C-alpha positions in Angstrom: -33.1 -9.6 2.4 -32.7 -6.4 5.1 -31.0 -5.2 8.1 -34.0 -5.9 10.0 -34.1 -9.4 9.1 -30.8 -10.3 10.4 -31.7 -9.5 13.9 -29.6 -6.8 14.6 -30.4 -4.6 17.7 -32.9 -2.1 17.7 -30.2 1.0 18.7 -27.8 -0.2 15.6 -31.3 -0.3 13.3 -32.1 2.5 14.3 -28.7 4.3 12.9 -28.2 2.1 9.8 -32.0 3.5 8.5 -31.5 6.9 9.7 -28.1 6.8 7.2 -29.5 5.4 4.7 -28.8 1.7 4.9 -32.3 -1.0 4.4 -30.3 -3.8 2.1 -26.9 -6.1 3.1 -24.3 -6.2 0.7 -23.6 -10.0 -0.3 -20.8 -9.6 1.8 -22.9 -8.4 4.9 -25.7 -10.5 3.8 -23.6 -13.7 4.2 -21.2 -12.1 7.3 -23.3 -10.7 9.7 -25.9 -14.6 10.9 -21.9 -16.2 11.1 -20.3 -13.0 13.6 -23.8 -12.6 15.4 -23.2 -16.2 15.7 -19.4 -15.9 17.5 -18.1 -18.1 15.0 -14.7 -16.9 13.4 -14.6 -16.2 10.0 -12.3 -16.1 6.4 -14.0 -12.9 4.6 -12.1 -12.9 0.8 -13.8 -9.4 -1.0 -12.8 -6.4 -3.0 -12.9 -3.2 -2.0 -16.1 -1.0 -1.9 -17.8 -4.8 -0.7 -18.8 -2.9 2.7 -17.1 -5.7 4.6 -16.1 -2.7 7.8 -19.8 -2.9 8.4 -19.7 -6.7 7.9 -17.4 -7.3 11.2 -18.1 -4.0 12.8 -21.9 -4.5 12.7 -22.0 -8.1 14.2 -19.7 -7.1 16.7 -21.6 -4.2 18.1 -24.5 -6.5 18.2 -22.8 -8.8 20.5 -21.5 -6.6 22.5 -24.4 -4.0 23.1 -26.1 -8.1 24.1 -23.6 -7.9 26.6 -25.1 -6.4 30.5 -23.3 -3.4 32.1 -21.8 -4.9 34.5 -20.8 -7.4 31.8 -19.3 -4.6 29.5 -18.4 -1.7 31.3 -15.2 -0.8 33.0 -14.7 2.2 35.3 -14.2 5.6 34.8 -11.2 7.9 35.0 -13.3 10.0 37.6 -14.8 7.1 39.1 -10.9 5.4 39.8 -10.0 9.0 40.9 -12.1 8.6 43.6 -11.7 5.8 44.2 -7.9 6.0 44.4 -8.6 9.8 46.7 -10.5 7.7 49.6 -8.1 5.0 49.6 -6.1 7.5 50.6 -3.7 7.2 47.4 -2.6 8.8 44.0 -3.9 8.3 40.9 -2.4 5.8 39.2 -3.7 4.4 35.7 -5.2 1.8 34.6 -4.9 0.0 31.2 -7.2 -0.3 29.1 -9.4 -3.3 28.9 -11.4 -3.8 25.2 -13.6 -5.3 24.4 -13.1 -5.1 20.7 -9.7 -5.2 18.7 -9.1 -4.1 15.0 -5.9 -4.5 13.4 -5.5 -2.2 9.9 -2.2 -1.7 7.9 -2.8 2.6 8.0 -4.2 4.9 9.7 -6.0 6.2 6.9 -7.8 3.1 7.4 -7.9 2.6 11.2 -10.3 6.8 11.3 -11.9 5.6 8.2 -13.1 2.3 10.3 -13.8 4.7 13.8 -15.3 6.8 11.9 -17.9 3.8 10.6 -18.0 2.4 14.2 -18.9 6.3 15.4 -21.9 6.2 12.9 -23.2 2.8 13.4 -23.0 3.0 17.5 -24.4 6.4 17.6 -27.1 5.1 19.7 -25.1 2.8 21.5 -23.9 5.3 24.3 -22.1 3.7 26.6 -19.4 1.9 23.5 -16.7 4.1 22.7 -14.2 3.9 20.0 -10.6 4.9 19.6 -7.7 5.2 17.4 -4.3 4.3 18.4 -2.4 5.5 15.7 1.4 6.6 15.0 2.0 10.1 14.3 -1.3 11.2 17.1 0.6 12.6 20.0 1.5 10.7 22.8 -0.3 12.4 25.5 -3.9 12.6 23.6 -3.6 8.7 23.2 -3.1 8.4 26.5 -6.3 10.4 27.5 -8.5 7.9 24.9 -6.9 4.6 27.0 -7.9 6.2 30.4 -11.4 6.0 29.0 -11.6 2.0 28.6 -12.5 2.2 25.3 -14.4 -1.1 24.4 -13.0 -0.8 20.8 -9.8 -0.4 19.8 -8.6 0.3 15.8 -4.8 -0.1 15.9 -2.1 -0.5 13.6 0.2 -2.7 14.7 3.3 -1.2 15.4 1.8 1.7 17.6 -0.7 -0.8 19.4 2.9 -2.6 20.4 3.8 0.2 21.9 1.1 0.8 24.5 1.0 -3.1 25.0 4.6 -3.3 26.2 4.4 0.3 28.5 1.1 -1.8 29.8 -0.7 0.3 29.0 -3.7 -2.1 27.3 -4.4 -5.1 28.8 -5.7 -7.6 26.7 -6.8 -10.4 29.2 -11.1 -9.2 28.5 -10.6 -9.1 24.5 -13.8 -11.1 22.9 -13.2 -10.2 19.5 -10.5 -9.4 17.5 -10.4 -8.6 13.2 -7.6 -8.0 10.9 -8.9 -6.2 8.3 -7.0 -6.1 5.2 -4.3 -8.5 6.3 -2.8 -9.0 3.1 -1.1 -5.8 3.2 -0.4 -5.9 6.9 1.6 -9.3 5.8 2.8 -7.3 2.6 4.4 -4.5 5.3 6.0 -6.6 7.1 4.2 -6.8 10.4 4.1 -10.5 10.8 5.9 -11.0 13.5 4.1 -7.7 15.3 0.9 -9.5 14.8 1.9 -13.0 16.1 2.6 -11.3 19.4 -0.9 -9.1 19.7 -2.8 -12.7 19.2 -0.1 -14.7 21.8 -1.4 -11.7 24.6 -5.7 -12.5 23.4 -7.3 -15.1 25.0 -7.7 -18.3 23.1 -12.0 -18.0 23.6 -11.6 -14.7 21.7 -13.7 -14.8 18.4 -11.5 -14.4 15.2 -12.4 -12.5 11.6 -9.7 -11.8 8.8 -10.6 -10.1 6.0 -8.1 -9.9 3.6 -8.2 -9.7 -0.9 -6.4 -13.2 -0.7 -6.8 -16.1 1.7 -3.9 -18.1 0.1 -0.1 -18.4 0.8 1.1 -16.3 3.8 -2.4 -15.7 5.0 -3.6 -18.7 4.8 -1.1 -19.7 6.9 -1.5 -17.3 9.2 -5.5 -17.3 9.3 -5.1 -21.4 9.8 -3.2 -20.7 12.9 -5.4 -18.2 14.7 -8.7 -19.5 14.2 -11.0 -22.3 15.0 -13.2 -24.0 12.8 -13.3 -20.7 10.3 -16.2 -20.4 8.0 -15.1 -19.1 4.4 -16.8 -16.2 2.9 -15.3 -15.6 -0.8 -17.8 -13.0 -2.3 -15.3 -12.0 -5.6 -11.5 -12.5 -5.8 -9.5 -9.0 -5.7 -8.2 -10.4 -9.2 -12.0 -10.2 -11.0 -12.5 -6.9 -12.5 -14.5 -4.2 -11.1 -17.1 -4.2 -13.6 -18.4 -1.0 -12.6 -15.2 0.7 -13.4 -14.2 1.2 -17.1 -10.4 1.0 -17.4 -8.1 2.9 -19.8 -4.6 3.1 -20.9 -3.5 6.6 -22.4 0.7 6.0 -23.5 2.7 8.7 -23.4 5.7 10.4 -24.7 7.7 12.1 -21.9 7.1 14.0 -18.9 5.2 17.4 -20.7 3.3 14.7 -22.8 2.0 12.5 -19.0 0.9 15.7 -18.1 -0.7 18.0 -20.2 -2.9 15.1 -21.0 -3.2 14.5 -17.2 -4.5 18.6 -17.3 -6.6 17.7 -19.8 -8.2 14.6 -18.5 -9.0 16.3 -15.1 -11.0 19.5 -17.1 -13.7 16.1 -17.7 -17.0 17.2 -17.2 -18.2 14.0 -15.9 -15.0 14.4 -13.0 -16.2 14.7 -9.8 -13.8 14.3 -7.4 -10.2 12.4 -8.4 -7.1 10.1 -6.5 -3.7 10.5 -8.6 -1.8 7.6 -7.8 2.6 8.4 -8.1 5.4 5.9 -7.0 6.9 8.8 -5.0 5.5 11.1 -1.6 8.0 14.2 -3.7 6.5 13.1 -6.7 3.4 13.9 -4.8 3.6 17.0 -3.2 5.3 18.1 -6.7 2.2 17.0 -9.2 -0.5 19.1 -6.1 1.7 21.7 -6.2 2.3 22.1 -10.1 -2.5 21.1 -10.5 -2.8 24.1 -7.7 -1.2 26.7 -10.3 -2.7 25.3 -12.5 -6.5 26.0 -11.0 -6.9 22.5 -10.5 -8.3 22.8 -5.9 -5.4 20.1 -5.5 -3.7 18.5 -2.4 -0.8 15.8 -1.4 -1.6 12.7 1.0 1.7 10.7 1.8 3.6 9.4 4.9 5.8 11.8 5.3 2.9 14.4 6.4 2.1 14.6 10.5 -1.3 13.0 11.1 -2.7 16.3 11.7 -2.1 17.5 8.6 -3.6 13.9 6.9 -6.6 14.6 8.6 -7.5 17.8 7.5 -6.9 16.9 3.8 -9.0 14.3 4.2 -11.6 15.6 6.0 -11.1 18.3 3.2 -11.6 15.8 0.8 -14.9 14.5 2.0 -16.2 18.1 2.1 -15.4 18.5 -1.2 -12.9 21.6 -1.5 -10.6 19.0 -2.6 -10.9 18.3 -6.1 -8.0 16.3 -7.0 -6.2 14.2 -4.1 -2.2 13.0 -5.3 -1.2 10.4 -2.5 0.6 7.6 -2.1 -0.2 4.0 -2.0 -0.1 3.3 1.5 -1.5 6.8 2.1 -4.2 6.1 -0.1 -5.7 2.8 2.4 -8.5 3.4 3.5 -9.9 6.2 1.7 -13.7 6.0 1.0 -15.5 8.6 0.0 -17.8 8.0 -2.4 -17.7 10.8 -4.6 -14.6 9.8 -5.9 -15.4 9.6 -10.1 -11.9 9.4 -11.4 -8.7 6.9 -10.9 -5.7 8.1 -12.5 -2.5 6.1 -12.5 0.0 8.7 -13.5 3.0 5.9 -11.8 2.4 2.4 -12.1 1.9 0.4 -9.4 4.6 -1.7 -8.4 2.8 -4.9 -8.1 -1.0 -5.7 -9.9 -2.5 -6.4 -6.5 -2.2 -2.3 -5.9 -3.5 -1.9 -9.2 -6.7 -3.4 -8.4 -6.5 -1.5 -4.6 -6.4 1.9 -6.6 -8.9 1.6 -8.6 -11.5 0.3 -5.6 -11.2 4.0 -4.4 -13.6 4.5 -7.3 -16.8 3.2 -8.5 -17.8 3.2 -4.1 -21.0 1.9 -3.2 -22.2 0.4 -6.7 -21.7 3.7 -8.2 -19.8 3.7 -11.6 -16.6 5.6 -11.9 -13.4 5.6 -14.4 -9.8 4.7 -14.1 -6.9 5.6 -16.4 -3.3 5.2 -16.6 -0.7 7.5 -18.4 1.7 4.9 -18.9 5.1 5.6 -21.3 5.9 2.3 -24.5 8.6 1.4 -21.7 6.1 0.5 -19.3 3.7 -1.6 -21.7 4.5 -5.4 -20.1 4.2 -4.0 -16.6 0.5 -3.3 -18.4 -0.1 -6.6 -19.7 1.3 -8.0 -15.8 -1.9 -6.1 -15.1 -4.2 -7.8 -17.6 -3.1 -11.4 -16.9 -3.4 -10.7 -12.9 -7.1 -9.3 -13.6 -7.9 -11.2 -16.7 -9.3 -8.6 -19.0 -7.9 -6.4 -21.7 -7.8 -2.6 -21.0 -7.9 -0.5 -23.8 -6.1 1.6 -24.9 -7.8 5.5 -25.6 -6.5 8.6 -27.9 -7.4 11.9 -27.2 -7.6 14.0 -29.9 -5.0 16.6 -30.4 -2.9 15.2 -27.8 -1.9 11.9 -29.5 1.3 10.3 -28.5 4.3 10.5 -31.6 4.6 6.9 -30.8 2.1 4.9 -32.2 0.9 1.7 -29.8 2.3 -1.7 -29.8 -0.2 -4.3 -30.8 -1.8 -5.5 -27.6 -3.1 -8.8 -28.3 -2.8 -10.2 -31.8 -1.0 -13.5 -30.8 -4.0 -15.4 -31.8 -8.5 -15.6 -31.5 -9.9 -16.0 -28.7 -7.0 -15.3 -26.9 -7.6 -13.8 -23.3 -4.7 -12.0 -20.7 -3.2 -14.7 -18.2 -4.3 -17.9 -20.6 -1.8 -20.6 -21.7 1.7 -19.2 -19.1 2.2 -18.1 -16.0 2.5 -14.2 -14.7 5.0 -13.1 -15.0 6.4 -15.9 -17.8 7.9 -14.2 -21.4 7.9 -17.1 -25.0 10.9 -16.4 -27.5 10.5 -17.1 -31.5 13.8 -16.1 -32.8 14.2 -16.8 -35.9 16.6 -20.0 -37.5 19.9 -18.5 -36.4 18.9 -15.5 -36.1 19.3 -13.3 -33.4 16.4 -11.9 -30.9 14.6 -9.0 -31.6 15.9 -6.4 -29.4 19.3 -8.4 -28.5 23.0 -9.5 -29.1 23.8 -12.1 -31.7 26.9 -13.4 -30.8 30.0 -14.2 -32.7 31.7 -17.1 -31.8 34.8 -15.4 -33.6 34.8 -13.0 -30.3 34.8 -15.6 -27.5 37.4 -17.9 -26.5 36.9 -21.6 -25.7 37.5 -22.9 -22.6 41.5 -23.3 -21.3 42.1 -21.1 -24.8 43.5 -17.0 -23.8 41.7 -14.4 -25.2 43.2 -13.2 -28.4 45.0 -9.6 -28.4 44.3 -8.6 -32.0 41.0 -6.5 -32.8 40.8 -4.8 -29.0 39.4 -1.0 -29.2 42.0 1.9 -27.9 42.2 1.5 -24.3 41.4 -1.5 -23.9 44.6 -4.6 -22.0 48.5 -4.8 -23.4 49.6 -7.5 -24.3 52.3 -9.2 -22.6 55.6 -7.3 -23.1 54.5 -4.9 -24.8 55.6 -1.2 -24.4 53.6 0.5 -22.0 52.4 3.9 -23.0 53.7 7.0 -21.2 52.3 7.9 -18.2 51.8 4.1 -17.2 52.9 2.5 -13.9 56.8 1.7 -13.9 58.3 -2.4 -14.8 59.9 -3.9 -11.9 63.4 -3.0 -12.0 62.9 -0.4 -14.5 64.9 3.0 -13.0 62.9 5.4 -10.9 62.1 9.4 -12.6 64.6 11.3 -10.8 62.4 14.2 -10.9 59.1 15.1 -11.2 58.5 15.1 -7.7 57.9 11.4 -7.4 58.5 8.3 -4.3 62.3 7.6 -4.6 63.9 4.1 -5.4 64.2 3.0 -1.1 67.9 2.8 -2.3 68.3 6.0 -3.5 69.9 8.4 -0.8 68.4 11.6 0.3 70.2 14.9 -1.5 70.8 17.6 1.1 70.7 20.0 -1.3 67.5 22.3 -0.5 64.4 21.8 -1.6 63.3 24.4 -4.6 60.4 26.5 -3.8 57.2 25.6 -4.7 56.5 27.9 -7.8 59.9 26.7 -9.2 58.9 23.0 -9.0 
């Protein structure tokens, strides 16, 4: 099926053709007809599946079909002229968008806005703006003064403008929640509820998420009306076009040497290196630059202008290695990213799926490599259970770990990760009467039964004193014992104060 067969507006079709898009992805093929008909949607699909176009193309089609009188508001110049004609001072009029897209991060919001401008290049009267934290406030006011038809925003900053009366959602027709699961993970549930409550009940709602269960499912039922559910591929399913590997490392020095070697792979075009902290992102990016790589850091402590410049450099190809944290990397869509490195394993298995989804975009092949300390082997198994696939262990000649990797799945023939127990559940089968491997054996002779006092014998030096035993020199005074007469200690309450002059400090 082609985009033309879906019945999109002619101006949108021309923009898609000029950009080289002719055939919709599976999620677009299912979502576009329903969304163009105005139905609410609940969509679960993996990253890189084309979900941005799945909600933006039908929305642009609907907005393009509106008459100019329905969609166009007064421009800032028209408002200024009207106020002057009335002899009044021009006042800021609240923006009244027709479409709102909520995203969890600034990078994803900017990506959605960029794609929207590309799809709507031939729809001159449709304007899309991004309202984000970290953007100068006067710049945001300037964008809102244009009364844009489409606003793409993060929840926190949008709430600020709502409460100050700068945005009015009374004319909103389309609401999109992109990566809703991530927004809930980041604690935006109250902000989302408040924003939804400010929109008309007649709106069309489209929710996109890695999962449609749990908290996301509960919220979806509250904010949608008779939605159509589309599940192309669960986030836990394997990325068939992405090769995944694990390299075990002995220490930090070994990890850095291995990373440098792997970054010199001739097949590498651009790469993203994921770290656990912002400080590590800066440190590793600086080290890689010194080592001769064109690297840059990306994290939440950077100003929005610096983040935008870094992403632009990545898209232009001047930056080859992007060192990023999880939140900052959300929404990065650079097709030339061929490699993803997990310098630190993510805290949650779901984040692993989102990380490796930065490569293998738009059907291309990719490589995801995790640099893992031997103590993190259980975290790798947790990821395997979540994705329901084994991740092979690789070794680079000359950079082999000193400690051999533990057997990965020697449990039983035909066993697959995730079978036979719940995620995170561990089973132990100790030998009869023997302690568990790695644990401590309980010797009953060292434990007291209920109601019996502790045995004092055998207590190591420095432990508690037996009742009635003499206190070692230098301890606290026993009750009733004479106080010290010299040495600068506290005097007893009954001791008379001496009238003798005090000795100089040097003689004490």
